[in-house]
C-alpha positions as CSV (number, residue, x, y, z in Angstrom):
1,X,49.5,-47.5,5.6
2,X,47.4,-46.2,8.7
3,X,44.0,-44.4,7.3
4,X,43.5,-41.4,10.1
5,X,42.2,-38.6,7.9
6,X,39.9,-38.1,4.9
7,X,41.1,-39.3,1.6
8,X,42.8,-36.5,-0.7
9,X,43.4,-36.8,-4.2
10,X,44.9,-40.1,-5.1
11,X,45.4,-42.2,-8.2
12,X,42.1,-44.2,-8.1
13,X,40.7,-40.7,-8.8
14,X,41.1,-41.3,-12.7
15,X,38.6,-44.0,-12.7
16,X,40.2,-45.3,-15.8
17,X,39.3,-49.1,-14.8
18,X,38.0,-48.5,-11.7
19,X,34.1,-47.7,-11.8
20,X,33.3,-49.3,-14.9
21,X,30.9,-52.2,-15.6
22,X,33.6,-55.2,-15.8
23,X,33.0,-58.8,-16.2
24,X,34.2,-61.0,-13.8
25,X,37.9,-61.9,-14.4
26,X,37.0,-65.4,-13.1
27,X,34.0,-65.9,-15.3
28,X,35.1,-68.0,-17.7
29,X,36.3,-70.7,-15.2
30,X,32.9,-70.5,-13.5
31,X,31.0,-70.9,-16.5
32,X,33.0,-73.9,-17.8
33,X,33.2,-75.9,-14.6
34,X,36.9,-75.0,-14.0
35,X,36.5,-73.2,-10.7
36,X,37.5,-75.5,-8.0
37,X,35.3,-75.3,-5.1
38,X,35.9,-77.0,-1.9
39,X,34.2,-80.5,-2.1
40,X,35.6,-80.6,-5.9
41,X,39.3,-81.0,-5.2
42,X,41.1,-84.0,-6.3
43,X,43.2,-85.1,-3.4
44,X,45.1,-88.4,-3.7
45,X,43.6,-91.3,-1.7
46,X,40.3,-89.4,-0.2
47,X,37.6,-91.5,1.5
48,X,34.2,-89.8,2.4
49,X,32.7,-89.0,5.9
50,X,28.7,-88.8,6.5
51,X,27.8,-86.7,9.3
52,X,25.1,-88.4,11.9
53,X,23.1,-85.8,13.5
54,X,21.3,-85.9,17.1
55,X,17.7,-86.7,17.2
56,X,16.9,-84.4,20.2
57,X,17.5,-80.8,21.1
58,X,18.7,-80.8,24.6
59,X,19.7,-83.5,26.7
60,X,22.4,-86.3,27.2
61,X,23.8,-89.3,24.9
62,X,23.2,-92.4,27.1
63,X,25.3,-94.6,24.7
64,X,26.5,-94.9,21.2
65,X,26.5,-98.3,19.4
66,X,28.4,-98.1,16.2
67,X,29.2,-102.0,15.7
68,X,26.9,-102.3,12.9
69,X,28.0,-99.4,10.9
70,X,31.9,-100.3,11.9
71,X,30.9,-104.0,10.1
72,X,29.6,-102.6,7.1
73,X,31.3,-102.9,3.6
74,X,33.6,-100.3,3.3
75,X,33.8,-98.7,6.2
76,X,37.1,-97.6,7.8
77,X,36.0,-95.6,10.9
78,X,32.9,-94.1,13.1
79,X,33.9,-90.7,14.8
80,X,32.3,-90.0,18.1
81,X,33.0,-88.1,21.1
82,X,34.2,-91.5,22.8
83,X,37.3,-91.9,20.8
84,X,37.8,-88.2,18.6
85,X,40.0,-87.0,21.6
86,X,39.7,-83.8,23.5
87,X,37.9,-81.0,21.2
88,X,38.2,-77.4,22.3
89,X,35.1,-74.7,21.3
90,X,35.9,-72.3,18.2
91,X,35.7,-68.5,19.4
92,X,32.6,-67.7,17.7
93,X,30.9,-71.1,18.6
94,X,28.0,-71.2,21.4
95,X,28.6,-75.2,21.0
96,X,30.9,-77.8,20.2
97,X,30.8,-79.4,16.9
98,X,30.5,-82.9,18.0
99,X,27.7,-83.4,20.8
100,X,28.8,-85.7,23.3
101,X,27.8,-86.6,26.0
102,X,25.8,-83.3,26.1
103,X,23.4,-82.3,23.3
104,X,23.1,-78.9,22.5
105,X,20.7,-78.6,19.5
106,X,18.6,-80.9,17.4
107,X,21.3,-82.1,14.3
108,X,24.2,-81.7,16.0
109,X,26.8,-83.9,14.7
110,X,27.1,-86.9,17.1
111,X,29.2,-89.0,14.7
112,X,30.9,-89.3,11.5
113,X,30.9,-92.6,9.4
114,X,33.9,-92.7,7.2
115,X,34.4,-95.5,4.2
116,X,35.7,-95.8,1.1
117,X,32.7,-94.4,-1.2
118,X,30.2,-91.8,-0.1
119,X,27.4,-94.6,-0.9
120,X,29.0,-97.0,1.4
121,X,29.2,-94.2,4.3
122,X,25.6,-93.0,3.6
123,X,24.2,-96.5,3.7
124,X,26.3,-96.9,7.2
125,X,25.5,-93.7,9.1
126,X,22.1,-95.2,9.0
127,X,23.2,-98.0,11.0
128,X,24.5,-95.8,14.0
129,X,22.4,-96.6,16.9
130,X,22.3,-93.5,19.8
131,X,20.5,-93.9,22.8
132,X,19.7,-90.6,24.6
133,X,18.3,-89.0,27.5
134,X,16.2,-85.8,26.6
135,X,15.8,-82.9,28.6
136,X,12.9,-80.1,28.3
137,X,14.0,-77.7,26.2
138,X,12.7,-74.1,25.2
139,X,11.7,-73.3,21.7
140,X,8.8,-70.9,21.5
141,X,9.9,-67.4,21.3
142,X,6.6,-65.5,22.0
143,X,6.5,-67.7,24.9
144,X,10.2,-66.8,26.5
145,X,9.4,-63.2,25.4
146,X,6.0,-63.6,27.5
147,X,7.7,-64.7,30.5
148,X,10.2,-61.9,30.3
149,X,14.0,-61.3,31.3
150,X,16.0,-59.7,34.0
151,X,17.7,-57.1,32.2
152,X,18.0,-56.3,28.4
153,X,20.9,-57.6,26.3
154,X,21.3,-54.3,24.9
155,X,19.6,-50.9,25.8
156,X,20.3,-47.3,24.5
157,X,18.2,-44.0,25.3
158,X,18.2,-40.4,24.9
159,X,15.8,-37.8,26.4
160,X,12.1,-38.4,28.0
161,X,10.4,-41.3,25.7
162,X,7.8,-42.0,28.0
163,X,6.5,-38.5,28.4
164,X,6.9,-37.3,24.5
165,X,5.2,-40.5,23.7
166,X,2.2,-39.9,25.8
167,X,2.1,-36.2,24.8
168,X,2.5,-36.9,20.6
169,X,-0.7,-36.0,19.3
170,X,-0.4,-38.8,16.6
171,X,1.1,-42.2,17.8
172,X,1.7,-45.6,16.1
173,X,1.9,-48.7,18.7
174,X,2.3,-51.8,16.9
175,X,4.0,-55.1,16.8
176,X,5.9,-57.0,13.9
177,X,7.4,-60.2,14.0
178,X,9.6,-62.1,11.4
179,X,10.4,-66.0,11.6
180,X,13.6,-67.8,11.4
181,X,15.5,-67.4,8.2
182,X,17.8,-70.0,6.5
183,X,20.9,-69.1,4.9
184,X,19.8,-71.4,1.9
185,X,23.0,-70.4,-0.2
186,X,23.8,-72.6,-3.4
187,X,27.1,-74.6,-2.1
188,X,26.5,-76.7,0.9
189,X,28.8,-76.9,3.7
190,X,31.9,-78.8,2.4
191,X,35.3,-79.8,3.6
192,X,38.6,-82.1,2.5
193,X,40.9,-82.5,5.2
194,X,44.4,-84.0,5.0
195,X,47.5,-84.3,7.2
196,X,50.9,-84.5,6.6
197,X,52.6,-85.1,9.9
198,X,51.2,-82.8,12.2
199,X,50.1,-80.0,9.8
200,X,46.7,-80.0,8.7
201,X,45.3,-78.6,5.1
202,X,41.7,-78.0,4.7
203,X,40.2,-77.4,1.7
204,X,36.9,-75.6,2.9
205,X,33.9,-73.5,2.4
206,X,34.4,-70.4,4.1
207,X,34.1,-66.9,3.9
208,X,37.0,-65.6,6.4
209,X,40.2,-67.6,5.9
210,X,42.3,-66.4,9.0
211,X,39.0,-66.8,11.2
212,X,39.0,-70.3,9.8
213,X,42.8,-71.0,10.7
214,X,42.2,-69.4,14.1
215,X,39.1,-71.9,14.8
216,X,40.5,-74.7,13.5
217,X,43.8,-74.3,15.6
218,X,41.7,-73.7,18.9
219,X,39.4,-76.8,18.4
220,X,42.1,-79.3,17.5
221,X,44.5,-77.8,20.1
222,X,47.6,-77.5,17.6
223,X,49.2,-74.2,16.6
224,X,47.7,-72.1,14.4
225,X,50.8,-72.0,12.0
226,X,50.2,-75.6,11.3
227,X,46.5,-75.1,9.9
228,X,46.4,-74.6,6.1
229,X,43.0,-73.2,4.8
230,X,42.3,-73.3,0.9
231,X,38.8,-71.4,0.0
232,X,39.7,-70.7,-3.7
233,X,35.9,-70.0,-4.9
234,X,32.8,-70.2,-2.2
235,X,29.6,-70.3,-3.7
236,X,27.5,-68.2,-1.7
237,X,27.5,-67.6,2.1
238,X,25.2,-64.8,3.3
239,X,27.3,-65.2,6.7
240,X,26.5,-68.7,7.4
241,X,30.1,-69.6,6.1
242,X,32.0,-67.2,8.5
243,X,32.9,-69.8,10.9
244,X,33.9,-73.4,10.6
245,X,31.2,-76.1,11.2
246,X,30.9,-79.7,11.6
247,X,32.1,-80.8,8.1
248,X,35.4,-79.1,8.6
249,X,35.8,-80.2,12.2
250,X,35.0,-83.9,11.7
251,X,36.9,-84.0,8.5
252,X,39.7,-83.0,10.4
253,X,39.5,-85.6,13.1
254,X,38.5,-88.3,10.8
255,X,41.4,-88.0,8.3
256,X,44.0,-88.3,11.4
257,X,42.3,-91.1,12.8
258,X,42.3,-93.0,9.4
259,X,45.2,-91.8,8.2
260,X,43.8,-90.5,4.8
261,X,42.4,-87.5,3.5
262,X,38.5,-87.2,3.9
263,X,35.7,-85.3,2.7
264,X,32.5,-84.1,4.2
265,X,29.7,-82.5,2.5
266,X,26.7,-81.7,4.8
267,X,23.3,-82.7,2.9
268,X,20.8,-79.8,2.4
269,X,18.6,-81.1,5.1
270,X,21.4,-81.0,7.7
271,X,22.3,-77.3,6.7
272,X,19.2,-76.6,8.0
273,X,19.4,-77.6,11.4
274,X,23.0,-78.5,12.0
275,X,24.5,-75.1,11.3
276,X,23.1,-71.5,11.6
277,X,20.1,-69.8,11.2
278,X,18.9,-66.0,11.5
279,X,16.6,-65.9,14.5
280,X,12.8,-65.0,14.6
281,X,12.3,-61.7,16.2
282,X,9.3,-59.7,17.7
283,X,9.7,-55.9,17.1
284,X,7.2,-53.4,19.0
285,X,7.6,-49.9,17.4
286,X,6.4,-47.2,19.0
287,X,6.3,-43.7,17.1
288,X,5.0,-40.3,18.6
289,X,4.8,-37.1,16.1
290,X,3.5,-33.6,16.1
291,X,0.7,-33.0,13.9
292,X,3.1,-31.8,11.1
293,X,4.8,-35.3,11.1
294,X,7.9,-34.7,13.0
295,X,8.7,-37.3,15.3
296,X,9.1,-36.6,19.0
297,X,9.4,-39.9,20.1
298,X,10.8,-43.4,18.7
299,X,10.8,-46.7,20.3
300,X,12.0,-49.9,19.3
301,X,11.9,-52.9,21.2
302,X,12.7,-56.4,20.1
303,X,13.0,-60.2,21.3
304,X,15.1,-62.7,19.4
305,X,16.5,-66.2,20.4
306,X,19.6,-67.9,20.7
307,X,21.3,-70.8,22.5
308,X,22.8,-69.8,26.0
309,X,25.8,-67.7,25.6
310,X,24.6,-66.5,22.4
311,X,23.6,-62.5,21.4
312,X,20.2,-61.3,20.1
313,X,19.8,-60.0,16.4
314,X,20.2,-56.5,16.5
315,X,16.9,-55.5,15.1
316,X,17.2,-51.8,16.4
317,X,20.5,-51.0,15.0
318,X,19.1,-48.9,12.1
319,X,16.6,-47.2,14.3
320,X,19.4,-45.5,16.6
321,X,20.4,-43.3,13.4
322,X,17.6,-43.3,10.8
323,X,15.6,-40.5,11.6
324,X,15.8,-37.6,13.9
325,X,13.7,-37.6,17.4
326,X,14.8,-36.1,20.7
327,X,13.4,-38.8,22.6
328,X,14.7,-42.3,21.6
329,X,14.8,-46.0,23.4
330,X,16.0,-49.1,21.6
331,X,16.1,-52.1,23.6
332,X,16.8,-55.5,22.6
333,X,16.1,-58.8,24.5
334,X,17.5,-62.3,24.1
335,X,15.7,-65.3,24.8
336,X,17.4,-68.3,25.4
337,X,16.1,-71.2,23.0
338,X,17.2,-74.7,22.4
339,X,16.9,-74.2,18.5
340,X,19.9,-74.6,16.2
341,X,22.5,-72.3,16.6
342,X,21.5,-68.1,15.5
343,X,24.0,-66.1,14.2
344,X,25.0,-63.6,11.0
345,X,22.7,-63.8,8.1
346,X,22.9,-61.2,5.3
347,X,22.5,-57.6,6.9
348,X,22.2,-59.0,10.7
349,X,20.0,-56.5,12.4
350,X,19.2,-54.1,9.7
351,X,17.6,-57.0,7.3
352,X,14.6,-57.6,9.7
353,X,14.6,-54.3,11.9
354,X,13.8,-52.3,8.7
355,X,11.0,-54.8,8.2
356,X,9.4,-53.4,11.5
357,X,10.3,-49.9,11.6
358,X,9.8,-48.9,8.2
359,X,6.1,-50.6,7.9
360,X,5.5,-48.6,11.3
361,X,6.5,-45.4,9.5
362,X,4.1,-46.0,7.0
363,X,1.5,-46.7,9.4
364,X,2.5,-43.3,10.7
365,X,2.5,-41.4,7.4
366,X,-1.0,-42.8,7.0
367,X,-2.3,-41.4,10.5
368,X,-1.1,-38.1,9.2
369,X,-2.1,-37.9,5.9
370,X,1.4,-37.3,4.8
371,X,2.9,-38.8,2.1
372,X,5.4,-41.9,3.1
373,X,8.3,-40.0,1.2
374,X,7.9,-36.9,2.6
375,X,7.7,-38.1,6.0
376,X,11.0,-39.8,5.6
377,X,12.4,-36.4,4.4
378,X,10.9,-34.3,7.0
379,X,12.5,-36.4,9.5
380,X,15.7,-36.8,7.8
381,X,19.1,-36.1,9.9
382,X,22.8,-35.3,9.2
383,X,23.8,-35.9,13.0
384,X,23.8,-38.8,15.1
385,X,20.2,-38.6,16.9
386,X,22.1,-39.7,20.0
387,X,25.3,-37.6,19.8
388,X,24.4,-34.6,17.7
389,X,27.8,-33.4,17.9
390,X,28.8,-36.1,15.5
391,X,27.8,-36.1,12.2
392,X,27.5,-38.4,9.2
393,X,30.7,-38.6,7.1
394,X,28.0,-38.8,4.0
395,X,24.7,-39.2,3.9
396,X,22.0,-38.6,1.2
397,X,19.0,-40.7,2.1
398,X,16.9,-37.8,0.5
399,X,18.4,-37.9,-2.9
400,X,17.7,-41.5,-2.8
401,X,14.1,-40.9,-2.0
402,X,13.6,-38.4,-4.6
403,X,15.2,-39.8,-7.3
404,X,13.7,-43.1,-6.6
405,X,10.2,-41.2,-6.1
406,X,10.7,-39.7,-9.9
407,X,11.7,-42.9,-11.4
408,X,9.1,-45.0,-10.3
409,X,6.2,-42.9,-11.0
410,X,5.2,-42.3,-7.3
411,X,3.2,-39.4,-7.5
412,X,0.4,-41.8,-9.6
413,X,0.1,-43.9,-6.2
414,X,-3.3,-43.5,-4.7
415,X,-3.2,-42.8,-1.0
416,X,-6.3,-44.7,-0.2
417,X,-5.9,-48.7,-0.1
418,X,-7.7,-50.9,-2.5
419,X,-8.8,-48.5,-5.3
420,X,-6.3,-49.2,-8.3
421,X,-7.8,-52.4,-10.1
422,X,-6.8,-54.1,-13.1
423,X,-9.3,-57.0,-13.9
424,X,-9.1,-59.3,-10.6
425,X,-5.9,-57.6,-9.5
426,X,-5.9,-55.2,-6.9
427,X,-3.0,-53.2,-7.5
428,X,-0.7,-51.1,-5.0
429,X,2.6,-49.2,-4.3
430,X,4.8,-49.5,-1.3
431,X,8.2,-47.7,-0.2
432,X,10.9,-48.1,2.6
433,X,14.1,-46.3,3.3
434,X,17.1,-48.5,3.1
435,X,20.1,-48.5,5.8
436,X,23.1,-50.4,6.5
437,X,26.0,-49.3,8.6
438,X,29.4,-48.8,7.1
439,X,32.1,-51.1,8.7
440,X,35.5,-51.5,7.7
441,X,38.4,-54.0,9.1
442,X,42.4,-53.9,8.6
443,X,43.2,-55.8,5.6
444,X,46.3,-56.8,4.3
445,X,47.7,-57.5,0.5
446,X,51.1,-58.7,-1.3
447,X,51.1,-56.8,-4.6
448,X,54.1,-57.8,-7.1
449,X,55.2,-56.8,-10.5
450,X,57.5,-59.5,-12.5
451,X,60.1,-58.7,-15.2
452,X,57.6,-59.4,-17.9
453,X,55.6,-56.7,-16.6
454,X,52.8,-58.6,-15.3
455,X,51.0,-57.9,-11.9
456,X,50.3,-60.4,-9.2
457,X,47.6,-59.6,-6.3
458,X,47.8,-61.9,-3.2
459,X,45.6,-61.9,-0.4
460,X,43.8,-64.3,2.0
461,X,40.5,-62.6,0.9
462,X,37.8,-65.0,-0.3
463,X,35.0,-64.6,-3.1
464,X,31.7,-65.6,-2.1
465,X,30.4,-64.9,-5.6
466,X,30.5,-61.1,-5.2
467,X,33.4,-60.3,-7.4
468,X,36.2,-60.1,-5.2
469,X,38.7,-61.4,-7.9
470,X,37.8,-58.7,-10.1
471,X,37.5,-55.4,-8.0
472,X,40.6,-56.6,-6.7
473,X,42.4,-56.7,-10.0
474,X,40.8,-53.6,-11.1
475,X,42.5,-51.6,-8.2
476,X,45.9,-53.0,-9.2
477,X,45.7,-52.2,-12.8
478,X,44.1,-48.4,-11.9
479,X,47.1,-47.8,-9.2
480,X,49.8,-49.2,-11.3
481,X,48.9,-48.2,-14.8
482,X,48.2,-51.6,-16.4
483,X,45.7,-53.2,-18.1
484,X,43.1,-55.4,-16.3
485,X,44.7,-58.7,-18.3
486,X,48.1,-58.0,-17.2
487,X,46.8,-58.7,-13.3
488,X,46.5,-61.9,-11.8
489,X,44.4,-62.4,-8.2
490,X,45.3,-65.1,-5.7
491,X,42.5,-65.5,-3.2
492,X,41.6,-67.6,-0.6
493,X,44.7,-69.3,1.4
494,X,45.8,-69.0,4.7
495,X,49.6,-68.6,4.0
496,X,48.7,-65.4,2.2
497,X,48.3,-61.6,3.9
498,X,45.4,-61.3,5.9
499,X,42.7,-59.8,4.6
500,X,39.3,-58.2,6.1
501,X,37.7,-61.4,4.7
502,X,34.1,-61.6,3.2
503,X,31.5,-60.2,5.5
504,X,29.5,-57.4,7.0
505,X,29.7,-55.6,3.8
506,X,33.0,-54.5,4.8
507,X,34.9,-57.0,2.3
508,X,35.1,-55.0,-1.1
509,X,36.0,-51.7,0.6
510,X,38.6,-53.0,3.2
511,X,40.2,-55.4,0.9
512,X,40.7,-53.0,-2.1
513,X,42.0,-50.7,0.8
514,X,44.6,-53.2,1.4
515,X,45.5,-53.6,-2.3
516,X,45.9,-49.7,-2.5
517,X,48.4,-49.8,0.7
518,X,50.4,-52.1,-1.2
519,X,50.3,-50.3,-4.4
520,X,51.5,-47.3,-2.8
521,X,54.5,-48.9,-1.3
522,X,55.2,-51.1,-4.9
523,X,54.9,-47.4,-7.0
524,X,57.7,-46.2,-4.6
525,X,59.9,-49.3,-4.9
526,X,59.2,-48.7,-8.7
527,X,60.4,-45.2,-9.0
528,X,63.1,-45.5,-6.5
529,X,64.4,-48.4,-9.0
530,X,64.5,-46.2,-12.0
531,X,65.7,-42.8,-10.3
532,X,62.6,-41.0,-10.6
533,X,61.0,-39.0,-7.7
534,X,58.0,-41.3,-6.0
535,X,56.0,-38.1,-5.2
536,X,55.7,-37.0,-9.0
537,X,56.0,-40.2,-10.6
538,X,53.0,-41.2,-12.5
539,X,51.9,-44.9,-13.6
540,X,50.0,-45.0,-17.2
541,X,50.2,-47.5,-20.3
542,X,52.5,-50.2,-18.4
543,X,55.2,-47.5,-17.5
544,X,56.5,-45.6,-14.7
545,X,56.9,-41.9,-15.7
546,X,58.6,-38.7,-14.9
547,X,57.9,-35.7,-17.0
548,X,58.7,-37.0,-20.7
549,X,60.7,-39.9,-19.7
550,X,59.3,-43.4,-19.0
551,X,60.5,-46.9,-18.4
552,X,58.3,-50.2,-18.8
553,X,57.4,-51.8,-15.3
554,X,58.9,-54.9,-16.2
555,X,62.1,-53.6,-17.1
556,X,62.0,-51.5,-13.9
557,X,61.3,-54.5,-12.1
558,X,64.0,-56.3,-13.5
559,X,64.5,-60.0,-13.6
560,X,63.8,-60.7,-9.8
561,X,60.4,-58.7,-9.7
562,X,59.7,-56.3,-7.4
563,X,57.0,-57.3,-4.9
564,X,55.6,-55.2,-1.8
565,X,53.3,-56.3,1.1
566,X,51.2,-53.7,3.3
567,X,47.9,-53.6,5.3
568,X,45.5,-50.9,5.6
569,X,44.7,-49.9,9.4
570,X,41.8,-47.6,10.0
571,X,41.8,-45.3,12.8
572,X,38.9,-43.4,14.7
573,X,37.4,-42.1,11.8
574,X,34.4,-44.2,12.1
575,X,34.2,-43.1,15.9
576,X,34.2,-39.2,14.6
577,X,31.6,-39.5,12.1
578,X,28.8,-41.6,11.5
579,X,29.5,-44.0,8.9
580,X,26.7,-45.6,6.7
581,X,24.9,-46.6,3.1
582,X,21.3,-45.5,2.5
583,X,18.8,-46.2,-0.2
584,X,15.4,-46.2,-1.1
585,X,13.3,-49.1,-2.3
586,X,10.2,-48.5,-4.0
587,X,7.8,-51.8,-5.0
588,X,4.5,-52.6,-6.9
589,X,2.5,-55.3,-6.1
590,X,-0.7,-56.9,-7.3
591,X,-3.0,-58.7,-4.8
592,X,-5.7,-61.1,-6.4
593,X,-8.9,-59.7,-5.1
594,X,-10.5,-63.4,-5.0
595,X,-7.6,-65.7,-3.9
596,X,-5.5,-62.9,-2.3
597,X,-2.2,-64.3,-4.2
598,X,0.6,-62.0,-4.3
599,X,2.3,-60.9,-7.3
600,X,5.4,-58.5,-7.4
601,X,5.2,-56.7,-10.5
602,X,8.0,-54.1,-10.4
603,X,10.8,-53.1,-8.3
604,X,13.2,-50.1,-8.1
605,X,16.2,-49.5,-5.5
606,X,18.2,-46.3,-5.3
607,X,21.4,-46.4,-3.5
608,X,24.0,-43.7,-1.9
609,X,27.1,-46.3,-1.0
610,X,30.1,-44.1,-1.7
611,X,32.4,-44.9,-5.0
612,X,31.1,-47.8,-6.7
613,X,33.9,-50.0,-7.7
614,X,31.9,-52.3,-10.0
615,X,28.9,-50.7,-11.1
616,X,28.0,-54.5,-12.9
617,X,28.9,-56.5,-9.7
618,X,27.6,-54.0,-7.2
619,X,24.0,-54.2,-9.4
620,X,24.3,-58.0,-9.0
621,X,24.7,-57.8,-5.3
622,X,21.7,-55.6,-5.2
623,X,19.2,-57.4,-7.7
624,X,20.3,-60.7,-5.5
625,X,19.9,-58.8,-2.1
626,X,16.4,-57.7,-3.5
627,X,15.3,-60.7,-4.7
628,X,16.2,-62.1,-0.9
629,X,14.2,-59.2,0.4
630,X,11.4,-60.6,-1.2
631,X,11.4,-63.9,0.1
632,X,11.6,-62.4,3.6
633,X,8.4,-60.8,3.0
634,X,6.2,-63.5,0.9
635,X,7.8,-66.9,1.5
636,X,10.6,-67.6,3.7
637,X,9.9,-68.9,7.3
638,X,11.4,-72.0,9.1
639,X,8.7,-73.5,10.8
640,X,9.6,-74.8,14.5
641,X,8.6,-78.2,15.4
642,X,7.5,-77.6,19.2
643,X,8.1,-81.4,19.8
644,X,11.2,-81.8,18.9
645,X,13.1,-78.2,18.6
646,X,14.2,-78.1,15.4
647,X,13.1,-76.9,11.8
648,X,10.1,-79.0,10.3
649,X,10.9,-77.5,6.4
650,X,14.4,-78.5,6.3
651,X,14.8,-78.8,2.3
652,X,14.2,-76.3,-0.5
653,X,10.9,-78.3,-1.3
654,X,9.5,-76.4,1.8
655,X,11.6,-73.8,2.9
656,X,10.6,-71.3,-0.1
657,X,13.1,-69.1,-1.5
658,X,11.6,-66.9,-4.7
659,X,12.0,-68.5,-8.4
660,X,12.2,-66.8,-11.4
661,X,8.9,-66.6,-11.7
662,X,8.4,-64.8,-8.3
663,X,10.9,-61.6,-9.5
664,X,9.7,-59.3,-11.8
665,X,11.4,-56.1,-13.8
666,X,14.2,-54.7,-11.1
667,X,16.0,-51.4,-11.6
668,X,18.9,-50.2,-9.8
669,X,20.2,-47.1,-9.4
670,X,23.4,-45.7,-7.6
671,X,23.6,-42.2,-7.2
672,X,26.9,-40.7,-8.0
673,X,29.2,-40.0,-4.9
674,X,32.1,-40.5,-2.7
675,X,33.1,-40.8,1.0
676,X,36.4,-39.8,1.6
677,X,36.2,-40.4,5.4
678,X,35.4,-44.4,4.5
679,X,38.7,-45.5,3.3
680,X,41.5,-44.4,0.6
681,X,39.0,-45.8,-2.1
682,X,36.0,-43.6,-1.0
683,X,33.9,-46.5,-1.5
684,X,31.5,-48.2,0.9
685,X,29.7,-51.7,1.0
686,X,26.9,-52.6,-0.8
687,X,25.9,-56.2,-0.6
688,X,23.6,-56.4,2.3
689,X,22.4,-52.6,1.6
690,X,20.1,-53.8,-0.8
691,X,17.9,-56.3,1.5
692,X,17.4,-53.6,4.1
693,X,13.8,-52.1,3.6
694,X,12.7,-54.5,1.0
695,X,10.6,-56.4,3.1
696,X,8.5,-53.2,4.5
697,X,8.2,-52.0,0.7
698,X,6.7,-55.2,-0.1
699,X,4.0,-55.1,3.0
700,X,3.4,-51.5,2.4
701,X,2.5,-52.2,-1.1
702,X,0.3,-55.2,-0.4
703,X,-1.7,-52.7,2.3
704,X,-1.8,-50.2,-0.6
705,X,-3.2,-52.6,-2.9
706,X,-5.9,-54.3,-0.7
707,X,-6.1,-52.4,2.6
708,X,-4.9,-55.4,4.5
709,X,-1.8,-54.8,7.0
710,X,-0.1,-57.9,7.7
711,X,2.0,-57.2,10.7
712,X,3.5,-61.1,11.0
713,X,6.1,-61.9,8.2
714,X,5.8,-64.0,5.7
715,X,2.9,-62.3,4.2
716,X,1.3,-65.4,2.7
717,X,-2.4,-65.8,1.1
718,X,-3.9,-66.9,4.1
719,X,-3.0,-64.0,6.3
720,X,-4.4,-61.7,3.5
721,X,-7.7,-63.4,2.7
722,X,-8.6,-63.5,6.3
723,X,-8.3,-59.6,5.8
724,X,-9.9,-59.3,3.1
725,X,-12.9,-61.2,4.5
């Protein structure tokens, strides 16, 4: 099915099952421990592998001595570049998953020790001796940015920014920094690999099953159709599991060597340096406004780092379309650093970009003596500022701002910092807009009805904790007129139809649209099977209807059942219209007047993101994203070791994510809307929208509470205390 024009009336509009706050259909499996994650599969004869990581950031391996490890009890093999055979590099990898002889980053796998037990493999991994020749590396983003670059990685401009900014009567010129961030998902990177002849089965924690099969085939230099990926349940990813990592590659290589299935699970410390992270950023914002608050000029310049061949964090993405201004400049520079690989992390670009532009907007509002909400309303745009002939498919940022301000009691905010006090606590309010682009990818599914009337949905879509099983079941139940408990959903295998996968906030909207397409075909087949006109047939109560006549779906399907496979293919609507999701965050904080301790007291998020397919799951996604945003604002920071070129705080004891005590009352509100230009489901993604803007809202609240403007995230006690004097 091709989606090339706005969706009209269709069976999903009934909202009998869709749009309801529905419990997760796989929930009982998870709470009872019966949902099987990658490391939990019981594969007969499996042995265990432990990764040995490099201890230098860049240079070469001079020699590897594995003799002592091989002589240790229970050890079966030690895999290194010397015996692994030729290995390729995946499409989205910057470096090989196995170092040798070149070393590209600290913690890069240099060996895998395989033994009969995990304990034996772990003990023997300490016996592998590696001699290196270290090279000088670049590890400091600020230093790299100061040295400059030959040309920007990306640059977009419109109008004459320099002239307009110079002429603007009110200006903001401020630089904000964000540190390196870790995904820190609950489930570690884990894989079990088994060979049967020349065919590989890989049980792995991965968000994108088809990409995993593609990359494993390329790395191992084998046909893709000989690679089977299984990822039934994934315990979080946030973008870190978009691509296969060393656990998957080395498990497969080792399993082929020892002739037995091999399980590899990265330890928590290894996850911080061996895998990927979000790069730190340096962002300069320049805003020029007329005295009435209308923006005349916007410039957003950002610097971020990655390994050679990588790309920068797209921190300026939202600035191109968030606010109206006739003169604009968005530039992104890449600094080549020898730190662990940078890659996608929840809301790549906007998550950290909004931390800068929305803080700058707060500073501008203060200079103008205009309420921060009203400043944003004043500069709203319904068209692409760079291409005014291209309008937004649906944009209700103003609705989010107005609804949020009313619900939060924004009118009670004192615009003068430091004037509201409750005992030892200085109390302040802050807000920020939320913006995240709406992406869609082609997505396929197979839907069938058996003779007993049960419906089965099959697709390689993954569930990384967001509720994919449930919304796909809801879609099929809505389309076919059955109850939710009559639908079985099968996910996460590479032999299944290729879906969009889980990532980029495109998973839910795209994959449900794929199920929709298959259901449209299945409805036609069922109607034709009983002699009804497919154009007028109705599906309800587990039956297909034509006027007052009806036939049970199971009877219509017959003993053999009927099954249809199709996929949604999106046309050029994303080019004709700007498609994005919007929101507004409101935060209240307390700052201890003596110690500068910061406590988030309450949070509200209001969002406009198309039709919400499952409000309960969507709310959970937003709550998690808002919590993650608090972490980015106040605690999360990977600390770079300038000597070794890696991250010092490589565990959850020193990399501080929010705990229950850090998170207060949170409220989530979805505006009632549909976007027919987005998909047949008239929906959009929400999972990443919820983090965008949170950090700035917290920063703005801290400033309102105590008058200290911290532009260097995270906003820690020492930085606030210095400002308090």
